[in-house]
C-alpha positions as a printed NumPy array, in Angstrom:
array([[ 13.013, -16.785,  10.934],
       [ 12.452, -14.239,   8.377],
       [ 15.959, -12.937,   9.511],
       [ 18.246, -16.311,   9.072],
       [ 15.888, -16.983,   5.498],
       [ 17.32 , -13.627,   3.727],
       [ 20.613, -13.401,   5.462],
       [ 22.112, -14.86 ,   2.881],
       [ 20.571, -12.887,   0.287],
       [ 22.634, -10.247,  -1.011],
       [ 21.794,  -6.539,  -0.93 ],
       [ 18.204,  -8.369,   0.922],
       [ 16.517,  -6.151,   3.379],
       [ 16.806,  -6.088,   7.864],
       [ 13.886,  -7.813,   8.611],
       [ 12.731,  -9.945,  11.806],
       [  9.736, -11.77 ,  13.249],
       [  8.629, -15.635,  12.329],
       [  6.719, -17.316,   9.305],
       [  4.111, -19.785,   8.785],
       [  1.065, -20.662,   7.021],
       [  0.019, -23.471,   4.396],
       [ -0.124, -23.146,   0.736],
       [ -3.028, -25.369,  -1.555],
       [ -2.025, -26.464,  -5.123],
       [ -5.307, -27.725,  -6.781],
       [ -5.068, -29.118, -10.491],
       [ -8.148, -30.461, -12.387],
       [ -8.191, -33.031, -15.308],
       [ -8.509, -30.036, -17.476],
       [ -5.513, -29.618, -16.682],
       [ -6.409, -26.307, -14.996],
       [ -5.149, -25.13 , -11.819],
       [ -5.667, -22.455,  -8.942],
       [ -3.789, -21.362,  -5.281],
       [ -5.122, -19.883,  -1.925],
       [ -1.792, -19.696,   0.654],
       [ -2.513, -18.53 ,   4.301],
       [  0.303, -16.557,   5.36 ],
       [  0.67 , -15.176,   8.688],
       [  3.17 , -13.053,  10.54 ],
       [  5.06 , -12.795,  13.813],
       [  6.742,  -9.785,  15.533],
       [  7.794,  -8.27 ,  11.678],
       [  9.943,  -5.127,  12.155],
       [ 10.614,  -3.876,   8.252],
       [ 14.263,  -1.673,   8.414],
       [ 13.417,  -0.85 ,  12.151],
       [  9.648,  -0.259,  12.032],
       [  7.937,  -2.739,  14.064],
       [  4.639,  -3.712,  11.812],
       [  3.097,  -6.166,  13.733],
       [  0.968,  -9.348,  12.872],
       [  1.024,  -9.154,   9.477],
       [ -1.092, -11.912,   7.9  ],
       [ -2.087, -12.338,   4.143],
       [ -4.823, -14.412,   2.707],
       [ -4.336, -14.767,  -1.383],
       [ -5.898, -16.678,  -4.696],
       [ -4.317, -16.882,  -7.454],
       [ -6.204, -18.364, -10.748],
       [ -5.454, -18.22 , -14.69 ],
       [ -8.223, -18.008, -17.34 ],
       [ -8.465, -18.944, -20.58 ],
       [ -7.707, -14.915, -21.876],
       [ -3.97 , -15.408, -20.828],
       [ -4.775, -12.953, -17.546],
       [ -3.592, -13.936, -14.084],
       [ -7.06 , -13.674, -11.551],
       [ -5.934, -12.85 ,  -7.477],
       [ -8.242, -11.934,  -4.614],
       [ -6.461, -11.497,  -1.416],
       [ -6.865,  -9.94 ,   1.806],
       [ -4.586,  -8.044,   4.361],
       [ -4.578,  -8.004,   7.933],
       [ -2.202,  -6.761,  11.029],
       [ -3.12 ,  -8.312,  13.958],
       [ -6.413, -10.315,  13.385],
       [ -7.906,  -8.106,  12.089],
       [ -8.714,  -6.965,   7.914],
       [ -7.039,  -3.74 ,   6.528],
       [ -7.204,  -3.416,   3.233],
       [ -8.421,  -6.309,   0.277],
       [ -7.494,  -6.528,  -3.388],
       [ -9.152,  -8.38 ,  -6.697],
       [ -7.61 ,  -7.982,  -9.711],
       [ -6.091,  -9.731, -12.85 ],
       [ -3.192,  -8.999, -14.522],
       [ -2.207,  -9.82 , -18.413],
       [  1.34 , -11.228, -18.607],
       [  0.166, -10.364, -23.005],
       [ -0.474,  -7.058, -22.507],
       [  1.261,  -5.903, -20.122],
       [ -2.404,  -4.956, -18.18 ],
       [ -3.125,  -4.332, -14.418],
       [ -6.7  ,  -4.44 , -14.081],
       [ -6.62 ,  -3.826,  -9.571],
       [ -9.278,  -2.681,  -6.992],
       [ -7.998,  -1.949,  -3.651],
       [ -9.928,  -0.976,  -0.083],
       [ -8.583,  -0.126,   3.247],
       [-10.592,  -0.302,   5.954],
       [ -8.825,   1.43 ,   9.166],
       [ -5.698,   1.032,   6.917],
       [ -2.27 ,   1.516,   9.359],
       [ -0.538,   3.715,   7.626],
       [  2.74 ,   3.663,   9.083],
       [  3.101,   0.256,   7.633],
       [  4.18 ,   2.344,   4.586],
       [  7.111,   3.77 ,   7.266],
       [  9.722,   1.278,   6.969],
       [ 10.076,   1.478,   3.613],
       [ 11.5  ,   5.286,   3.743],
       [ 15.266,   5.513,   4.153],
       [ 15.921,   5.911,   7.741],
       [ 12.48 ,   7.188,   8.444],
       [ 13.665,  10.753,   7.577],
       [  9.715,  10.846,   7.36 ],
       [  6.955,   8.67 ,   8.579],
       [  3.808,   8.452,   9.145],
       [  0.111,   7.373,  11.616],
       [ -2.69 ,   7.433,  11.424],
       [ -5.433,   5.71 ,   9.09 ],
       [ -6.858,   6.028,   5.917],
       [-10.032,   3.933,   4.502],
       [-11.148,   3.994,   1.024],
       [-10.695,   2.854,  -2.551],
       [ -9.074,   2.461,  -5.284],
       [ -9.192,   1.397,  -8.716],
       [ -5.73 ,   0.255, -11.104],
       [ -6.497,   0.354, -14.565],
       [ -3.856,   0.084, -17.386],
       [ -0.409,  -0.739, -18.798],
       [  2.096,  -2.079, -15.984],
       [  4.753,   1.14 , -17.213],
       [  1.401,   3.777, -17.34 ],
       [ -1.824,   3.23 , -14.866],
       [ -4.375,   4.586, -14.531],
       [ -5.356,   5.801, -10.612],
       [ -8.771,   6.175,  -9.469],
       [-10.402,   6.145,  -5.69 ],
       [-10.626,   8.387,  -2.779],
       [ -9.47 ,   7.609,   0.653],
       [-10.481,   9.513,   4.207],
       [ -8.156,   9.977,   6.072],
       [ -8.603,   9.934,  10.421],
       [ -5.715,  11.349,  12.956],
       [ -3.47 ,  11.166,  10.162],
       [  0.181,  13.026,  10.674],
       [  2.987,  13.444,   9.276],
       [  6.598,  12.692,  11.106],
       [ 10.016,  13.045,  11.208],
       [ 12.182,  11.173,  14.346],
       [ 15.173,  12.85 ,  13.449],
       [ 14.232,  16.077,  13.328],
       [ 11.325,  15.959,  15.98 ],
       [  8.519,  17.616,  14.207],
       [  5.173,  16.461,  13.476],
       [  2.349,  18.378,  11.659],
       [ -1.055,  16.563,  11.672],
       [ -3.929,  16.115,   8.779],
       [ -7.283,  17.561,   8.35 ],
       [-10.059,  14.763,   8.464],
       [-10.839,  14.97 ,   4.884],
       [-10.532,  13.079,   1.744],
       [ -8.215,  13.494,  -0.417],
       [ -9.383,  12.111,  -4.113],
       [ -6.783,  10.69 ,  -6.951],
       [ -8.169,  11.229, -10.566],
       [ -6.571,   9.991, -13.305],
       [ -3.419,   9.463, -11.573],
       [ -3.806,  12.627, -10.341],
       [ -2.955,  13.372,  -5.84 ],
       [ -5.061,  16.531,  -5.668],
       [ -5.335,  18.932,  -3.505],
       [ -8.385,  20.945,  -2.979],
       [ -7.932,  23.052,   0.079],
       [ -6.372,  20.617,   2.51 ],
       [ -5.336,  21.848,   5.253],
       [ -1.738,  20.903,   7.632],
       [ -1.737,  22.122,  11.178],
       [  2.063,  22.147,  13.619],
       [  1.872,  23.331,  17.061],
       [ -0.268,  26.434,  16.818],
       [ -2.73 ,  25.007,  14.856],
       [ -2.522,  27.646,  12.227],
       [ -3.376,  25.975,   8.976],
       [ -1.473,  25.466,   5.699],
       [ -3.801,  24.997,   2.905],
       [ -2.137,  23.806,   0.249],
       [ -3.767,  23.374,  -3.4  ],
       [ -3.14 ,  21.317,  -6.935],
       [ -1.957,  18.097,  -7.48 ],
       [  0.989,  15.458,  -7.982],
       [  0.725,  13.973, -11.613],
       [  1.836,  10.501, -11.093],
       [  0.608,   9.297, -14.891],
       [  4.35 ,   8.994, -15.401],
       [  6.114,   7.251, -12.331],
       [  9.835,   7.822, -13.542],
       [  8.812,  11.609, -14.12 ],
       [  5.837,  12.577, -11.513],
       [  5.222,  16.11 , -11.465],
       [  4.349,  18.475,  -9.037],
       [  1.923,  21.214,  -9.435],
       [  0.998,  23.264,  -5.838],
       [  0.271,  26.465,  -4.616],
       [  0.177,  26.64 ,  -0.33 ],
       [ -0.659,  29.984,   2.147]])
């Protein structure tokens, strides 16, 4: 029971559901080792946002160069929705990872938004590459949106996104003739970028029509 497990931890998020799985630790005579795990959650609810049956499969292996390699699969209700493959070096604080999304349900992120002031619906597909120091990694890739909307339950609003690709280049989220629709189907068209190369000081440059 995840809720009971976290109840004794101060400031822990509100989580409901059950957790199960297994963990395998393998070490050979040269003292090298690997770890693999398969973890499943049932009826997962994070901060009041229902997510479903979320599962992960992970394989971890340290490398001779001091880096740590990780392969992972994320699934929802038995369907694979994302993969990650990469490495992290503690000595240089560098990350090199590639992520792929297969009809990823964007509502998964809604639980991380305080009071669910805004949220997302729909799906995303595509790939992201993350390379560089963890303090300011460079992110590149492209995501395709499907039936995606921005919603706000407290304010009763819904804005539909175009089913267009969104490019990310040099840690900049690019808005290239990106259109958003409200109830009247008249588009709000956006041009510009969101620069998050410095996560603590993100910069927005946007023109809207």
